C-alpha positions as CSV (number, residue, x, y, z in Angstrom):
1,M,38.6,183.4,74.8
2,P,42.4,183.1,74.7
3,R,42.4,183.3,78.5
4,G,39.8,180.6,78.7
5,E,36.7,182.6,79.7
6,F,34.2,180.6,77.8
7,R,31.3,181.5,80.3
8,T,31.8,185.4,79.7
9,A,32.4,184.7,75.7
10,L,29.2,182.6,75.8
11,R,27.3,185.5,77.6
12,L,28.3,188.3,75.4
13,N,27.8,186.5,71.9
14,P,26.3,182.7,72.1
15,M,28.4,182.0,68.9
16,G,31.4,183.7,69.8
17,P,33.2,180.5,70.8
18,F,32.2,178.8,67.5
19,L,33.5,181.7,65.7
20,Y,36.8,181.6,68.0
21,V,37.3,177.8,66.7
22,V,36.6,178.8,62.9
23,C,38.9,181.4,63.3
24,L,42.0,178.9,64.6
25,L,41.0,176.4,61.9
26,Q,41.6,179.4,59.3
27,I,45.4,179.0,60.2
28,P,46.0,175.5,59.0
29,Y,43.5,175.6,56.3
30,R,45.0,178.5,54.3
31,I,48.4,176.9,54.8
32,I,47.0,173.9,53.0
33,E,45.4,175.8,50.5
34,L,48.5,178.0,49.7
35,V,51.2,175.3,49.7
36,G,48.6,173.1,47.6
37,I,49.0,169.9,49.7
38,G,45.4,169.1,49.5
39,R,45.1,169.5,45.5
40,G,43.6,166.3,44.1
41,N,42.7,164.8,47.6
42,A,39.3,163.6,47.9
43,L,39.8,163.5,51.6
44,W,40.6,167.3,51.5
45,T,38.0,168.0,49.0
46,A,35.3,166.5,51.7
47,V,36.8,168.3,54.3
48,K,36.5,171.6,52.5
49,E,32.8,171.0,51.8
50,K,32.2,170.2,55.4
51,L,34.0,173.5,56.5
52,A,32.0,175.4,53.9
53,L,28.9,173.9,55.8
54,L,30.2,174.9,59.2
55,V,30.9,178.2,57.9
56,W,26.9,178.6,56.8
57,V,25.9,177.1,60.3
58,I,27.5,179.8,62.2
59,F,26.1,182.2,59.9
60,I,22.6,181.2,60.5
61,G,23.3,180.8,64.5
62,L,24.5,184.6,64.3
63,M,21.3,185.6,62.6
64,V,19.1,183.7,64.6
65,Q,20.5,184.9,68.1
66,W,20.2,188.2,66.6
67,V,16.4,188.0,66.0
68,V,16.1,186.5,69.3
69,R,18.0,188.8,71.1
70,T,15.8,191.8,69.3
71,A,12.7,189.7,69.8
72,L,13.3,189.5,73.5
73,G,14.5,193.1,73.8
74,L,17.8,192.0,75.1
75,T,20.7,194.2,75.0
76,W,24.1,193.1,74.2
77,D,25.4,193.2,78.1
78,S,22.2,191.6,79.5
79,E,22.2,187.7,80.1
80,W,20.2,185.3,78.3
81,P,17.0,184.3,80.1
82,L,18.2,180.6,79.8
83,R,21.7,181.2,80.9
84,R,20.6,179.3,84.2
85,L,19.7,176.3,82.1
86,F,23.2,175.8,81.0
87,F,25.2,177.3,83.8
88,M,24.2,176.7,87.3
């Protein structure tokens, strides 16, 4: 993903680009938490709740794509059957 190979990352792991974004968001999140800028701030509390929800959505997405790949008998290096639908 750092080199912008979005299609390759999506082909290998459909949740990969989302995980990449979450990893990038960890840097400012951890700095804000360590410094304590957001303590007592209602906006920061709301952002933290949304980020926690995002983590659960990504976790569920990883589980769903694993079940689908297993059910379809796909290996990790094979392409998704719906790939042509998204990338012409």
